[in-house]
C-alpha positions in Angstrom: -33.7 17.4 -2.2 -31.6 16.1 -3.9 -29.1 12.9 -2.4 -26.4 15.6 -1.4 -29.4 18.1 1.1 -30.6 14.5 2.5 -27.4 13.4 3.6 -26.6 16.5 4.9 -29.4 16.4 6.8 -28.8 13.4 7.9 -25.1 14.3 9.0 -27.0 17.4 11.0 -30.1 15.3 12.2 -27.5 13.1 13.8 -24.9 14.8 15.9 -28.6 16.3 16.8 -29.7 13.5 17.9 -25.9 12.5 19.8 -26.6 15.7 21.5 -30.6 14.8 22.8 -29.4 11.6 23.6 -25.8 11.5 25.2 -24.2 8.3 26.4 -21.5 5.9 24.3 -21.8 4.5 21.4 -20.4 1.5 20.8 -19.8 2.6 16.5 -18.5 5.6 17.7 -18.7 8.9 15.1 -18.7 7.1 12.0 -20.7 5.0 13.5 -23.6 7.3 14.4 -23.2 9.4 11.6 -24.5 7.1 9.3 -27.6 6.5 12.1 -28.5 9.7 11.1 -27.8 9.8 7.8 -30.7 6.6 7.8 -32.9 8.1 10.5 -33.6 11.1 8.1 -34.9 8.6 5.5 -36.6 6.8 7.4 -37.9 9.9 9.2 -38.8 11.0 5.7 -40.3 7.8 4.9 -42.4 7.5 7.8 -43.4 10.4 7.6 -44.4 10.5 4.4 -46.3 6.8 4.3 -47.8 7.1 7.7 -48.4 11.0 8.5 -49.5 11.6 5.6 -47.1 14.1 5.0 -45.2 14.8 1.6 -41.8 15.3 1.2 -41.0 18.6 0.1 -37.8 20.2 -1.8 -37.2 22.8 0.7 -34.1 22.1 2.0 -35.3 24.1 6.2 -39.0 23.1 6.0 -39.7 21.9 10.2 -41.3 18.4 9.5 -38.8 17.8 7.7 -36.1 18.6 10.3 -38.5 16.9 12.9 -38.6 14.0 11.2 -34.7 12.8 10.5 -34.6 14.2 13.7 -37.2 11.3 15.1 -35.9 9.2 13.0 -31.8 9.6 13.9 -33.3 9.3 18.0 -35.5 6.0 17.1 -32.3 4.6 14.9 -29.9 5.7 17.4 -31.9 4.0 20.7 -32.0 1.0 18.3 -28.7 0.5 17.4 -27.5 0.9 22.1 -30.1 -1.9 22.2 -29.0 -4.5 20.5 -25.0 -3.3 20.0 -24.8 -1.6 23.1 -23.0 -4.2 25.4 -21.3 -5.9 22.4 -17.9 -4.4 22.8 -15.8 -4.8 26.5 -16.4 -1.7 28.4 -12.3 -1.1 29.5 
């Protein structure tokens, strides 16, 4: 997959992670989008590195989508833990 495909995958994985983990995020929509893109890269890297699952060139690979969503969820949870209470709630 090319870089544009990874960005689209990350955007969609971030949206799915946000649906699975609803609530108020400190970064808003743009922050969640960047977390989704970074999570897709992190999930793909972790899948290929630790699970011995090579990254395929097919955009519709189920394992790639699951690893991208899992990476997005992990980063979203970490982001909420680290920065969740840094802004004042109104």
